[in-house]
N, C-alpha and C positions, 0 to 999 in steps of 0.2 A: 423881633424874634421870627417874624416871617420871612425876613430876606434871608435869615440863617438856617431856616427850616427849607426854604426853595433852594438854597446851595447846598444843603445837605442833599436832597434829592437829586440834583444833578450829580453831585459826587458819588452817591451811591450806583446811579444808574451808570455812570462811567467805567465804575469797578465791575458791575455786572457784565456790561459787554466786554470789558477788560478781559474776562474768563475766556471768551470766544476767540479760537486761534485767529491771528490776523495775518491774511494774505493780501496779494494785490488785488484779488475781487473782492474779499470781506469789508477791506478799508473803504471802498468805494461807497459802500451804503449798507451800514450795519444793519439797516432792517429788512435789508433782502439777502443776506447772507446765501441761503441755500440756493435761492433762484438765480444769484449770479454764477454759483459754482456749477447748476445744471444747465445754465446758458452757455457756459465754456465747455462743458462735457459735449453738448449738441452740437457745437461748430466742431469740435475734434472728431466727433463722429461722420459729420456730413462731409467734412473734408477728404480724409481718406476713402469714404465710401463713394464719393463723388469721383474719386481718381481711378478706382477701380473700374467703374462703369464707363468713365469718360475714355480710359486707355483701349476698353472695348470697342467704343464706338471709334475712336481714332484708327486704331488699327482696320475696322471695317469700311474705313472712308478711303483706305489706299486700295480698295479692291475695285472692281467695276461698279461705276455710279450711275444712279438711275437719272443724274441731271443732264440738261442739254449742255451743248458746248458753251464754255464762258461762264456758268452757273456753279461749279463744283469747287473750284479754289475760293472765291469770295464767300459762299456759305460756311465752308469748312473753318476759314479763319474768322468769320462772324460769329459763329458759334462757340468754337473751340479757345478763342482768346478770353471772352469773357468766363469761361469755364476755369481756365488756368488761373485767372485773376481771383475767382471765388475760391478755388482750393487753398491757393497761398495764403489768402486772408482768413479762412477760416483757421488753418493750420497754426498761424501766428496770432491768432486772436485780436486783429485789428483790422477795423473796415469791414468785417464779416457780411454784417448787414446789406452795406451798400453793394459790394460787388454780387452777394447773392441775387439780390433784388435785380441788379442789371442782367444777370444772366438769365433768371426767370422770364423778363420781359423779352430778351433778344431771342430766346428760344422759341417763345410764341410768335414772334414776328417771322422767324424761319419757318416755322411750320405753315403760316400763312401764305408764305411765298412759295411753297413746295409745289404747288400744282403748277404755278408760273415756271418754275426752275425746271420742272421735268417734263414740260411740255415739249414734245419734239424729242425727247429724248429715247433711250433705248428702252425696250418693252419690258415691263417689270415682271417677276417671277412671283406667283402667290404665296410661295413657300421660303422665300429670302425676305426677310426685312431689311431695308434700307438703312444705312449707318444713323441717321436721326432717330430712328426708332429707340436705340438704345439710351438715348438721352432723356426720354420722356419721364421716367421717374427721378432723374438727377434734377429735372427742372423743378418737379412736384416737391421735393425734399428740399430744395433750396429755398423755397418758400416759407420752409418751418424756421429757418434763420431770419428771413426778411421780412415776412410780413404778419401782420395779427391774424387770428384763427379765422375770420370770415374770409380774407382773401385766400387763405391755406385751402380752406374747402374749396372755394371756387376754382383756385388752380388746380387743385387735385382731380376734379370733375371734368373741367374744360380741357385741359391739357391732352389726356388720352381720347376725349370724344373729338377733337380737333385732329388728332393724329388719324382717327378712324376715317373722318372725312376727307382729308387731303389725300388718304390712301386710295381712297375709293375714286375720289376725282383723278387721281393720277392712272389708275386702272380703267377709267372709264366705264366705272358701273359694272365691271364683267362679274358674273356670278361665281367664278371659281375664286374670286377674292373676298366674298362677303363672309364666310365661315373664318378664313385665317384673321381676318381684319376683326372680326367680334372677339375671337378668343385672345387676340393681343390686346385689343382695348379692355376686355374683361380683366385679363392678367395685371395691366397697369393701373386699371382701378382698384384692384384688390391691394395691389402693393402699396400704392400710394396711399391708400385707406389706412394701412396697419402702419406706415409710418408715421401719418398725421396723427391717430391715434396715440401713437407711443409717445409723441412730442407733446401732445396736450396733456396726457396722462402725468408723465414726468414733470411738468411745470405745475400741474395742479397740487401735488403731492408737494412740491417745493414750496409753493406758496403757502400750504397749510402748515409747513413745517415751520416756515418763517412767522406765520401768524402766532402759532402756539410759543414759539419761543419769545415774540415781543410781548406775549400775555403774561408768558412765566418772568421775564425779566421785569416787566412793570410791576408784578403782584411782589417780587422780591425787592425792588426799589421801595415799593410803599411800606412793606413790612420792615425793611431795614431803616428807613427814614423815620416810621414810627417808635422803633426800637431806640433809636439814637435820640429823639426828641424825649422819650421816658428816660432814657438814660442821663441825659442833659437835665432833667427836672429833677431826677433823684438827687445827682451830684450837688446842682443848686441848694435844693432843700437841706442836704446833708451838710453842707458849708454855712448855711444859714441858721442850721437849728440852733447850734450852742451859742451863736452871739445873741439871737434873740431871747433863747431861753435864760442865758445869762444877764442879759439886760434885766428880764422881768423879775429874776429872783434877787439880783441886786437892788432892784427898785422895791420889792417887797421887804427886804431884810434893813435896808437903809434906815439907821437911826443916828447918824451924826452927819454933821456937815460934808466930811469928807467922803463918808459913803454915798450921801445922796449926788456930790458931784461924780463920783465915779460910776454912779447909776444913770445919770444924765449922759456922760461921755460914751459909756457902752451903749446907751440908747441911740445916741446920734450915730456912732459907728454901724449899728446895727441897720438904721434907716439909708445910710450911705450904701451898704452894701446891698441893701434891697434895691435902691435906685439903681444900681450898677448890675444889677443881676443879670441884664442880657447882654452885658459886655464879657470880654475875656477876661479872665480872674488873673492871667498874667498879662494884662494890659500895661502898656507903657512902653519906652524905648528898651531896648535889650544892648544898649550900649555899655559897655564896661563900666564901671565906677570904682575908686579907690575903694580898699577894704575899710579904712576908718571913716568912710561915709556910712557903712552900716550903724556904727555907735551913734552918729549925729541923729540918723533917721530914728534910732530907737528912743532916744531921749526926747526928740520932738513928739513922737507919737505916745509916749508914756506922759508927757506934759499935756496933750490933748484929752488924756483919761485922768487928769486931775493927780497925776503922781509924781513927786518931785524925785528923779532919778538919773544918776549920774552913771554911764557906763565906765568900768574900768578898760583899759586899752593896754595891749601887748602885743602890737604888731610888728614883726621884722621888717626890716628894709628888704625889699625883693619881693614880699607878697605880691602874689597876682592880683591884677584885677578882676573884679567880679563881675559877671555879666547882668545886666539889668533885672532879667526875671528872676535870677538866682537871689540876688540881693533883696527884690522885694519879697521873695519867699521864707527868707531867712528873718526879715524882719517882721513881718506879719506871723510868722510861727512863734518868734520871741515875744511879741506882744501876746499872742495867745497864753503863752506860758507866764507873761508877769500878770496878766488878768485874773489866769488861774490862782495864783499866789497871793494875790489880794483879797479875791473872792474867799478861798478855801482857808488859807493860813493868816489872813489879816495882815498881808505885806510884812509879816515878822522877820526879821533879817534878809530881806529883800536885797539881792544884789545882781548885777549883771556885768559879765565880762565878756570882752571881744579879743580873741587872740588871732594871730596870723602867721604864718609859717612860710618861708621862702622855698623849703623843700622838705617834702615833695611839692609843696604849695597848695593852700589852701586857708580857709578861714574856718573859726568856730565861734559859737555864741554859749554860752553857759548862764542859765537863770538859777538862782539857787535862793531858797528860803529855809528859815528853821522852824517851819511850823510842825503839825503832828504826823505829816506826811499821810499816805495811802497806800492801798493795795494796787497796783497798776491792774493785776490779772482780774482783779474783781471788778472792773469798770463796765457797767452795764454796756450793752451793743447799743443802745440808742443815744449813749453819750459821746458826741463826735468831736468834742473840743480838743482832745488829743488824737484821736484816730484821723480825723478830718483836716482839722487847722494845724496840726503839728506833723504826724506820721506822712499821712498823704502828701502834704503841702510839699515836704522836703524831698519826698520820693518822687514826685513829679518832676522835680529839676535835677534829680539826679545826686540829692544828699541823703544823709543820714541823721537820725534822730534817737536820743537815746534817754530813758526816764528812769533815774534812781530814786527811789523813796523810801525813806526809813523813818522810824519815830523822830529821829535827831533832824529830818527835813528833807527837802526834795531837791535834787538837781537835774535840770533839763538841758541837754548837751545837743546843739545843733550844729553839724558839720557837714563842709562841702570843702572836696578837693578838686583842682583845675583838670586832674586827670580821669575824673570820674566820667564826666559826659560832655565838657566842652574842651 
C-alpha cells in the first residue's frame, strides 16, 4: 500500500504541474517557472537597452578622440566587440551570462587603461565626455545578467567611481573638471542603482511567486493523495462488505451440511479477497480468452462454493474473444448472483446460461432462480452485493447488468459487447 500511495503522490504532483503552461523556459525547471521567465525578460531588456547606449557611444567614437595616437582603434575594438557579442547573446537567449560577464570585465580594464591611452593626447574639454562614458551604465547593467547580487553592487559603485578617477587623471586634476566629473559620476551611480534595484526586485518577486506556487502544488498533491487513498479505502471496503457479511450470515444460518459447506467456501473467498485487497481488483492478464472459457470458470468457481452447477452454453461461431479483465468481471459478477440465489432463494431452480453472438459481437450471462424474488429498488444503500459486486463491476469494464425480480423468481443478466469499450 505504501508504494501505491507514493506512486499516487507522484502522479498527482505531475498532474498539478501539468496545469502550468509548458514552454521552453518552464520545462527546464518546474520549480523556478516564474524566475526563469523573469531572467529571460531581463536579458531581452538588457540587449536592446545596451544597443541604444552602445550606438550612442559608437557614433561618439567617430568624432575627435581623447586617446593618443595608436590607442583609439584597439580600445574601440576591444570594447565594442564584446558589447556586440553581449547584445546578440541577450537577444537570442543563449550564453547571455557568459558574454555579459566578459563585457563587464573588459570595460573595467579599458577604464583602467584610459589614463595611459590618453597620455599625450589632445587636451580634453570639461563639458565634453569621451565616448567611453556612455558605456558606464551598460557595464553596470550587464552585471545584472552575469553576476550575483554582491558583485552587481560592487560593479555599480566601482565603475562610475573608476571613471571619475581616470577622468580626473586624464585632466591632470584641473579644477574645471571636478564639478562636471562629480555630476557625471553621480548620474551614473543613480541610474546604475535604479537598474540594480529593479533587477533585484523583480527577481525577488519571481522567487516568492515560485515558492508560493510550490507550496500550493504540494498542498494540492497532499490533499489529492489523501483523497485518493480514502477513495481507495472506501472502494475496497465496499467490495469487501457483502463478501464478509454474506459469509457471516451464511455461517449463522447454516443448518445443513450443504449450507455449512457454502458458508465455509464464502468465508474462504472473503479471506482471499482480503489478502489481495492491496492488489488491483482487475489483476491478471488482459489477454483475450474464448467466450466458452467463461462457462468453465463459472462452473469451477461454483464448485469451490460447494455448488454443483452446469452452465448452459449457446455460443455462436464467430463470437469475439473476451478481454481477460472483462471475462474476470463477468465471472465474479455471475458468482455474486449465484451466491445471492443460494443465500436468499435456497438455490431454487438455479440455472446459469452463457450466450454469445457474432453480430454485433458480445456475450451475456444469465443467472436465474425461482425463489420468492425481491424489490430491487428497496435494497438498502449499505447492501453492496448488487451495486458494488455486480453493477459497478460490470460498468468498470464497459459492460451492462440488469436485474429482473418478481414473485416468480429473479433473473440477473450480465452483458458485454465488443464495441462498448474494447
